[in-house]
N, C-alpha and C positions, 0 to 999 in steps of 0.2 A: 662358467660357459655356457652360454645359451644357445640353439639350434638359432640360424636365419628365419628358419620355417617358425619358430613359436610363434605364437599368435603375440607375443608381449614382445617382441624381440626391438623392436625399433623403441619400445618404449627405455628399458633396458641400455640397451647401447647409446641414446640421449644425456638419460641419467649420469651413468657412467660419465660419458666424455665430460659431462658440466661438473664435475666434480675434480675430475683434474686441474679443470680448466681453473675452475675454483679456488685450488690448492693453489697453483701458480700464479697467478694473482697473487692470492694472501701473500703467499711466502718468499715467493721472490717479484713482486708486483711486475708481474707478466704476463699479457693480454696478448692472443694475436687471432689476426680472423681466417687466422686457414688453420683449420680442425679438422675433423673427420670427421660425415655425414655417413647416414647408416645408407643414403641413396647411393653414395657412391662404394659400396662393399660387392664383389662379385667370392663369388665361392672359389677359396683352393686347393682349398683334400672337400673331404665329402667323410663328418663324421657323422653324419647321422649313417649312413649306411654300417659303417661299422658299429658303434651302439648295435644297428639291429642284431650283428654280426651276435652280439651276448645275450639274443633274446628279443629285447624293448622292440616291439618290430610298431612300422610308423600306424599301425591296425587301434594298436595300445594308445597310442600319444594321444589319437584322435579322438578314443574311447576315454580315458583321463582329460581332459580339456572340456569334455560335452559333461564328466562328474562335476568338475570347476565348473562349470559357468551356472551348472543346474546348482549349486549351493549358493553363488552370490545368488543364482536371485532369488532362491529360496530365504537367505539369509538378510538381502536387502530388498525389501518390496519398495513398489514404486518405482526402481531403478533397473532401466532396459539396457540389458548387455548386446550391443548392435555388435558382435563379432563374428566376422563369415572363417568358419572352421575349414581347411583345406582337406 
């Protein structure tokens, strides 16, 4: 499970939805124009708050994402990562 606040949340959501759609198309020849969209998501529970209670704070998440972006920038010269970290 990935937080909807994660910097790649929409990518992972869309990837997983497409995998399920592809499975049903191949296995059952079923295709529908009605499927979940990331923009339709509303927060029902705040798991982020519960995780923070376990010691993983929002600031730790921000710091981790900065390190990850730094690693990508170092390893992939010439690529820019225009990601806004909240």
